[in-house]
Structures are given as C-alpha cells and as structure tokens.
N, C-alpha and C positions, 0 to 999 in steps of 0.2 A: 445048494449055494455053499461055496467054500468059505474058509475063514477070512480071506481078504475081502470077498464080496460082502460078508457080514460086517466087517470093519468099515468098509466104504459106505454101507447103508446108514452108518451113524451120522446124524446131522453135524455133530461137532467136527468129525473128520472132514466132511465136505466143506465146512466153513474154513478149516485150516488150509485145505487145498486152494480155495479161492484166495485166501490171505497170502499164501506163498506166491501166487501169480501176481496179485496186486502189488506185492512188495517190490517187484521189479521196477516199477516206475516210482513208487514211494521212496525206495532206497536211493534211486538215482537223484531225486530232488534233494533229499537230505545230504547226500554226498556232495552235490554241487553247491549247496548252501554252506556246508562246512568248508569246502575248498575256498569259496569266496570270502568267508569270514576270516580264515587263516591268512589269505592273501592280503586282506585289509589290515590285519594286525601287523604284518611285516615282521620286523625283528624285535617286537616288544617282549615283555617279560615272558619267560618260558612257562611260568605257572599259569598265566592267562591263556596261552595257546593250548596248554595241556587241558585246562578246564573246558575250553571250547570243544576240543576233540572228544573228551570224555562225555560231554553233554550230547554231542552228535551220536555217539555210540548208544547212549541210553535211548535217544529218540529212535534210532534204527531198531532197537529191541522192542520199543513200544509200538511201532507201526503195525507189525503183523498181529500183535496181541489185540490191539484195538480193533483192527479190521476183522479178526476172527470173531470177536464179541459182536460186532455189528452184523456180520454175515449170519451168525447164528441167530440173531434177533430177527433178521429179515427173512430167514428161512430160504436164502438164495440157493438155487440149484438142488431141490429135493430129488429123491429117487422114486422110481415107479417100478412095478413088477410087470414084466412083459408076459406074452402068452406062454413062453417056455418056463415060467417060474423064476426067471433070472431078474435081478435088480439092476436097473440101468438108470443113468441120470435123466430126469425129466427135461424135455427140450423147451426152449423159449416159446411162449405162446400156448403151450399145452395146459390142460386143466391141472391144477395143483402146483404149477410152476409160477414163481414170483418174478422170473426174469421177464423184462419187457420184450414184447414181440419185435422182431427185426424191423427197423424203420429207416436205417441209413446204411451207407456203404460200409462203414466201420463195423456195423452190427451184422451185416449180411455177407461179409467176406468169408472165404473158405476157412480161414483160421478161426474166425469167431464161431462158425458152425461146428468146427471140429473140436473146440475146446471141451464141451461137456464129456465127450468120449475120452479125451486125452487126460482129463483131470485125475482119474485114478492112477495113471502112470506117473503123473507129476508128483502125486503124494507118495507113491511107492518108491520112486527114485530118490526123493528127498529123505524118506525114512531110511533107505539104504545108506545114503551119504552120511546122515547123522550117526547111524550105527557104526559105520566104518571109522569115522573121525573119533567117536567116543572110545572105541577100542584102542585107537592109536594114542589118544591123550591119556587113557588109563595106563597104558604101558609106559608113557613118558612120566606120569606121576609116580608110578612104582619105582622107576629108575631114579628119579630125583630123590625120593625118600631113601633109597638104598645108599645114596652118596654120603648120607650122614654117618653111616657105619662102615662103609667099604673103603679100606686104605686110609683111615684117618688116625691121627694121634694128637695129643695135646701140644700146644705151642709153649714157648718159654713164658715164664711168669712175667718178664718185663713187657712182652707184647700184650699179654692179657691186661696188665695194669694200664698200658696206654689205651687199650680198647675201652676199658671202663671209664677212663678219664674223658675220652672222646664222647662216649655215650652220655656222660653227665653234662658235658658242654652243649650237647645237642638236645638235651631235655628228654632223653629216653630213660624211663624208669625201670622197665622190665629187663631181666637178665638176657644177655646175648652171648651165646657160646662162640668160641673161636677155636677152630681145629685146623691142623695141617693136613692136606689131602693129596694123595697121589692120583686121584681119579678125576680132578678138574684141572683144566689148563690155565684158568685165570680165577681170581677171587670171585666168589659168588655167595649169595645169601639164600637160605632155604628155610621154609616154614614161616608161620605167622605167630601162633601162640607161643612156641618155643623156638625162636629164630636161631639159626646157626650160620656163622660165616665160615666158609671153607677157603683156605689159602693154599695154593700149590707150593711145593717146595721150591720150584723155579722162581716164583715171585719173592719168596723169602730170601733167596740167594741173589736174585738179579736186581732188586730194587733197594734203594737206600732207605734208611729209617724214615726220613721225611716223606719220601715218595710212597712208601708202604702205609704210612699214617694217613696220607691223603686218599689212597685207594680205600682204606678201611672206613674213612669218613663217608665216601660215596656209598658203600654198602650199608652203613648205619642210616644214611639218608633214606634208603629203600625201606628200612625197618620203621623209621619214624613216620614215613608217609603211608604206611600200610599198602605198599605197592604189590605185595604178594597177593592180597585179596583182589585188588583191581585186575591183576594179571589173570587170576582165575575167572573173573567175570568176562574178560575179553575172550578167554578160551571157550566159555559157554556160548557167547554170542557168535563167535566164529564157527562153532560146531553147528548151531541151529540155523544160521543164515549163511552157510558156507558158499552158496551158489552165487552170491552177489559181490561184484568187485568193490562196491563202495564200502562194504563191511571190512574187507581186508585193508583197504586204503586208510580208512579212519583209524583202524586198530594200529596200523603201522605209524600213523602220526602220533598216537598216544604213546607208543613205546619210544619213539624218538624224543618227544618232548619230556617224557618221564626221565630219560637219561640226562637231558639238559637241566631239568629241575634238580636232580641229585648232584650234578656237577656244580651248580650254583651253591647248593648247601655245603658241599665239600670245600669249595673255595672260601665261603664265608667263615667256615670253622678254621681252616688252615691258614688263610690269609696270604696265600702264595699262588696266584693264578698261573704264573709261568711255570713254577715248579710242578703244579698239578698237571698242566698240559704235557710237561716232559714225562711225568709218570704214565700218562695215557699213551704217549708215544712209545715208551718202553714196553707197555702191555701189548702194543700192536705186534711186536715180535713173538709174543706168547699166544697170539690169538688163535682160537680153534673153536669149532661149534660147541655151544653149551646147551645143557638141557633146557627145553622151552619154558618149563615152570620154575627154573632157577633165575634169580635176579643177578646177572653177572655184570661186572664192571666194564666189560667190553661190548655192552649192548649198543645197538645202533651203529652208525658210521663214525668210527673213531677219528677219521680225518676231518669230517665235518664238525665234530665236537671240539677238536683241537683248534680248528680255524675260528670257531665261535669264541673259545676261551681267550685267544690272543687278540680278538677283535679284527681278524682278517675277514674280507668280504666272503660270504658263503658262495659255494659253487652253484652254478645254474642247475637246479634240480627239477626242471619242468617235467611233469609226467604226462606227455602227450597222449599216452595210451589210456590214461584215466578218463579224459574227456570223451574219447571214442567209445570206451566200454560203457560209460554211464549213458551216453547218448543212445547206444544200441539198446540199453535196458529200458529206455523210454518207449521203444517201438511198440511193445504190447499194449501200452496205454491207449494209443490211437486205434489199435485193431480190436481191442477186447472190451473197452470200458467207456461207458458214457457217464462221465462224472456227475453231470447234472441229475441224471436219473438215480445214480447211486446215492447222492445226497438227498434227493427228494423222491422216494419210491412211489409216493402217492400221485406223482405227476405222470405216471406211465401212460395214462389214457389220454394225455394231451395230444393235440393235433401234430401229426408227423411232418406237416409242411413247414413248421417253424424250426429254425436252427439257431443254436447259440451264436451270438454275434462275435465274430473274431476281432481281436484287438487290432489286427492288421487292416481289416476292412472297415472298422468303425471309424467315424470321423473323430478328430481330436476335440474332445470336449473338456472344458475346465470350468468349475464353478466360479462365479464372479468373485467370491471372496478369496480365491486362490491367487488372483493377480493383485490383491490389495494387502499391504503389510503395514507394519508400524516402524517408526524410526525414532531414534534419540541421538542427539549430537552435543558435543562440547567443544568450544573454541579453546585452542591451546596457546601457550605463551609464544610459540614459534610462528604463529599465524596460520597453522594448519588446523583442520577440523577433524576430530575423531567422530566417525559416524558408525552407528550400530543399526543394522536393519534386521527385522524379524518377519517371518511369515508362518502362519499356521493355517492349514487347510486339509481337505480330505485327501489330497494327493501327497501329503507329507509336510514336514516342517523343516525350517532351516533358520540359521542365524549367522550373520556375517558382520564382522567388526574390523574396521580399518581406518587408517589416518590418511586424509587427502589434503592437498594444498587448496586453499580457498579459491584459487583460480580455476580449479576443476569444476566448480559449481557455476551454473549459469542463472543469473537473476536472484542470487541470494542477497537480501538486504539486511538492514540492522534489526528489523522486527518492530513490534512483536508479532504481527501477522506476516507470515512468509509464504511465498510460492517460488520454488526454484527447481532446477533440473540438474541431473548428472548425466551428460551425454556420453555414450559409448558407441563404438562401431556397431555392436550387436543390437543396440536399442537404447532407449532413454528412460531413466528413472525420473518420475515426476513427484515432487515432494510438496506437501502443504502442512501447515501447522503453526506453531508459535515458537519464537526464539526470543527469550527474555534473558537479558544479560549474556552470560556465556553458555547457557544451556538451551536446548531446543527439543521439542517432541512433536509428533504428528503422524500422518499417514502418507503412504506413497503408493504409486501404481507404476507398472512397467509397460512400455510400448515397444514391441519388437521392430526391427528394421528389415523389411523384405529385401532391400538391395544387398544387405550383408549376407542374407541367406543365399542369394543368387551368386554373389562373388565367391563365397566360401565353397559353393558347389563347383564353381569353375576351377577352384584350387584343389578339388578332390575331396572336399569335406561336406557331404550332405548333412544339413542341419535340420533337426526336428524342432517343432515349436517349443517343446518342453526344455530344450537345452539352451535356447536363446538367452534366458535370464542368467543362467550359470555363466555363460561366456561373457555376458555383459558385466556381471559382478566381478569377474577376475580380469576384465579388460583384455580379452584375447582379441586384439585388433587385427585388421587385415594386414597392416604393415608388419606386425610381429610375425604373423603366419608366413608371409612372403619371405621375410629375412631368414627365419629358421629354415625355410625350404631351400633357400640359396646356400645356406651353411651345411646342407646335407641331411637335414631332418625333415624332409618332405613326406616321409612315410610314418611320421609320428601320429598317433591317434589323437582324437579330440581330448580324451582323458589325459594323455601325455602332455598336450599343449597346456591344459589347465594346470597340471602338476608343475610344468615349467614356470608358469606365472606365479603360482603359490610360493615356490621356493626361490624365485628370483633368478631363474636361468634365462638371462636376456641375451639377445644377439651380441651385445657388447661384452658380456661375460664369456661367451663362447669364443669370440675373436681374441680376447685377452689370453685365454688358455691356449689357443692355437699359436699365438705369438710366443708363448712361454714353452712351446714344444709339445703340447698335448693336443694333437689334432685327431679327428675321427673318433672321438670318445663316444661310447654308447650312451644312450639317453639316461639309463640308470646311473651311470657313473657321473654324469653332469649333475643330476639331482643329489647324489651322494656327496659330491664335492661341495655343493652349496650348503647342505645340511651340516657338514662338519667344518665349514669355514675354509675350505681349500680354494684359494683364488690366486690370480696372477701375482699379487703382492707377496703372498706367502711363498709361492714358488721361487720368486726372485730373491727373497730373503734367504731361503735355504740354499739357493745357488751361490749367493755371496758368501755363505758360510762353508762352501766347499762341497755341497751335496747337489749334484746336477744329474739330470736324467733319471730321477727316482721313479720307479714304476708307480702307476696310479694307485694301486691298492696299498702300496707302502706309504704314499702321501697321506692317504686317509688314516692309516694306522698311526702315523706320527702325530696327526692332529688329534685323534681320539685320545691318545695318551699324553698330550700336552708337551710334545717335544718342540720347543721353540728355538729360534736362532739365538736368543739370549742364553738358553741352557747350553747350547752347543759351544758358544763363546766362553761361558763359565767353566765348562769341562776342559776346554782347550787350555785355559789359563792354569788349570790345576794339573796339566800334564797329560791329559787324555784327548789326543787329537785324532782326527780321521777314524773315529769309531764307526763301524757299520751301522746302518739304520736300525737293524734288529737289536743291536746292543744298546742304542739310545733308548729304544722302547723298554728294554729290560731295566735299564737304570731308572726310568721314570716309574715303572711299576713298583719298584722296590724303594723309591724315594732317595736315590743316590744323586747328589748334586755337589756343587763346589763346597758348600758348607760341611757336608758329611765327609768329603775327602780331606778337608783341612782338619776336621776334628779327629779323623783316623790318624793322620800324620802326627798330630799332637800327642796321641796315645802310643806312638811308636810304630804304627802301621804305615810305612812309607813305601812308595813305588810298587804298590800292589798291582797285580794284573786285573783286568776287568772282571774275570771270573772270581778272583779272590775277593774283590770288593763286594760283589753280589753275595758271596757266601758269608762275608763278615756282617753284612747288613741282615741277612736272614737269621744268622745265629744270635744277633743282638749283642755282640761282644762289647760294643761301645756303651750300651745301656746299663752295664753291670757296674 
C-alpha cells in the first residue's frame, strides 16, 4: 500500500472527500440565497450589502466543515481490504458500509455507482488545487511585503501631517506610515499590525491636494475597517473551495461592496462627493493591476463606483452565467444524495416503495389559521379609513397597512358589532369585530376568486392559490393588467405588476410620461421615476424652465439632488442661465444658490465662472 492509499484509508480524509462533493449543492444553495438577498436589498446601504455577502462567505466556509464532522460521525464510506491486500472503498450495501443500499434511480445511476471509486481522485485533485493556489498566494504575499521596502522613500512632512489629521478625524489611533513608491501604480495600503500606505509619484504629481487627501481617506478607511484581515480570510476560503463558482462570486461581491463602504467613509470625511468622484476618475488613467493582497484605491469597477457616487443609475450587471453555473452545481445533488437518508440514517431500513412527496405533486394544503388574520382600523378626518392587517401562520407572516376610502368597504356600519367586506378582483376580505368610536379591531378571512384565476390565465398569468391574497392586497385588478398590457408591459411578471401597484405606477402615470415625451420606458425606470418623484408635472416644469428632452437617468439625478425649477429660476436671476444639468447637480451638491451668489458678490467675487463658484464654495472663502 503506497502513501496515498494509506492517506485515503484515514476516515477523516474520506469524510473530507464526501464533504467536498456535497459542497457542490450546498454552495449553490448558499450562492443563490446570497444573490436573492442582495437583489432584495437593491441600492441600500453598502455596509448592509457587505455584511450580507461576508455572512454568505462564512456560511460557505462552514458548510464543508460541518459536513465533514457529520460524515466522520456517520462513518460514511469506510474502506475495506480486498484479496490483493489493497484498500478500496466499501460499496453500498456491503458489510461494514453505512451507505444505504440502492433503492431509487438516483442511487442506482452509473454516476452514483462510480462515486466510491472516483472519490480518491476527487480528494487528490482538490489537494493538488489547494497546493497550487497556496504556492501562488504565498508568492503574492511575499511580493506584497517587498513593496514596503522596494523603491520607496519618505513623503513630504506636509503630506504626513495631513495623513495624521485624517487618521484622527476617522478615529484611527495606531500609527499609519506613508511612503512614496515607484513600484505601485495607484495608492495602496499594505499590512495590518503596522499598516503602510504607498503612494506612487504619478499620483503625487497628477492629483490636486484635495483629491490626494480624498484618496488617502479611502486607504485609511481600509485600515479602520480591518479590511486587510478580511481579505486574507477571503484568500483562504478561495483557496480551500476554489472549485465552486459561488465562492468566487460571493467573494467578488465582498470586494465590490468593501470599496463602496470605503468610498462612503472617504466622502463622509472629506465632504465633497463630486470632488472624490473626480479623483477616482483621474485614478482611472493610472489604473494597472495591483497585488492581490494589497488594498488599492482602484479596487472594483471605478466606473460603477463613480456612477454610484454621483447618484447615476447603475449599469445593468446581470451575471447570467452565475445562475447557470450554480444550477449545474446542483446536478450532483439529484444523482448522488438522498437528503432524507442523510438527515436520518436510522431510516435506511425503511420500505423502498415510499418516496418523498414532491412539492410539485403534493396538493396545496394550508392550515386553517393561515387564512385567518387580525385587523385594526381607525377613521380619519378626511373620511378615509386606515386599515392594518396581520397574519401569522406556519407558511410565514406578513403585515399590510394602507388607507382606503370608506366607499371601498361593503357593509361597514357605525358599530359597535361590525361585519364588512373589502372586495377585490382577486378575492374578497371578510372582516368581523368591533368598531367603537373611531377605532376598530377584529378578525378577517380571505376568499379567493376562481374567475380571476381563469381570466388572469387567459392574459398569460397562471396564478397559484398562494398568490391570490397578495394580488388582492395590492389590488392588482384585471383592468389594471389589461391596460398595462396595452401600454406595452404585457411581459411584466406578477412580481413586477405588484411592484407597479406598490409604487403607484398606474396606466395614467405611464400615459402622462408618454405625453411628456418619455415612451417605451423600461419597467425599472418607471418604478425609479415614481420612487424619486419624477412625474409629468415635474417634466413640464423643467421644460418651462428651458430644460427639454432631458435623458431619463438625468431626470432622476436632478430629482435626487433637489434641482427644482425654483432653483433654476433663482440662478437665472443671479446671472447663471442655461447651465447644463450636470452643473446644476454640482451646484446643489455644494450648496450654491442665489443667496450664496449674492453673498459672494457682496464680498467682491462678481461674475465668477461656474467652476470658480464651486471652488470658492469648497475652499470656504466666504466663511472666513
């Protein structure tokens, strides 16, 4: 028996091999869950998205560790000695094997039967991959450490003073060294216990003092957040689980959101979002590959980071290959693994004639309490009724709160004992309880409308029983669906239709935007318009102020930064007419308005160019 055979005979090694195989489907599920969570978060705080991605990476690392311990405890796939004195894996159903005897197609497939023989190769290839990546990363680590000493020299005392001031403002107590380097293309931070920021000579010469200070704030943000350690953890996980695409995707999300977090910290310290974005744009010209273990200011996509900083809509970054890769990773689950037996090994002797019931084939069953919820309501001064509905059940919980006209309710009396209904196309909510004075409470039930299901199916929307209540809650009526279909949104999903209703994307709103010159807008853009208050009245007001045919993304940007027709008129009276939209946004970011311009003129700063006005505001000359 050679050395590898002796290693393979170790139960721990066999458990690791099985864990590596099971990680294919485990990692796919974690990756899909992380992608779903990040999609739900949308454009929320970068720190939240970062924490979600980092949590997913830790779960990915824990999956094979937990599976290895479980496999070792179960003694799955032990070895036996054959007639020739060689050690080979014990087959399913043989004495000494804890594998269940084959009882289904998945377990008797050729792949399933070949797995025990192939497992030593799986472990061997994994071990070789880990070794190769470890050598590669070790070389990168040595190269990164050498950057501290290779081609470096001290920077000016003024720059060191500014770095210490920045560190103090960011709450960094430990010393951070600053060196000029000829070996790095962009500023980068190296080390954790004794961090060093390396700044290339090109950056010192090519960036203004304010821009260089903003970039240094970004690097100090890495120090404050201990990103160097997290980056090392990522490298370890990528090395151990290199064969799974979900690991690389989640790790990429961490690196992207890490840069966004540091951008936010840098902007918070410097107070100039647009100036920081310009500094990043200037860095794009200096961009070149940086050592993997160094935290460089050009990390991630600079274009996406700049768009995020100025509030422009993000580019469409769908990763269609990810879903395919993760779906393929799930294939071994169906071919090699009976989850019910893995979870309950004591059930291996159960009758093979019974199969786990498939959700697709099982009838739709809901506990009685799932259709019964509670409500509370309050009559408002305008005659409307604010209604709050809650449900708690084994299939999940939800709460909905909305204001309805009193005419929307059928049979609602003065009280105190009340029985009334809220009819919708998708079904009817039946309420009963007490209404004393202006407040009411009680229970409600929901009754779906089969005719709605049939008509929605004819419109191309097959409706499950579980979705009827959601569609009724948001009043996704047949007329609404038909009108949106006529307006060109017939391919919108049910989720999109619900989103339209939540954000007030009505057929009237769409027609108004068409009349204002914005036709065939994507569904995402319609929702974005409603979220940021872009409507036909706003478009008309901007048109009256001289701003016509503004691109949709620029309209959103103007609204985000509060560029109003009143501001445009105020600036025009101060002598600044026909400013481009991006200049208006810049003025709003820095707080330049008619009052500031008049104050500047009173101090002798008259007839300044827009660029000089921005610089005057940034330097704070009027505050002295």
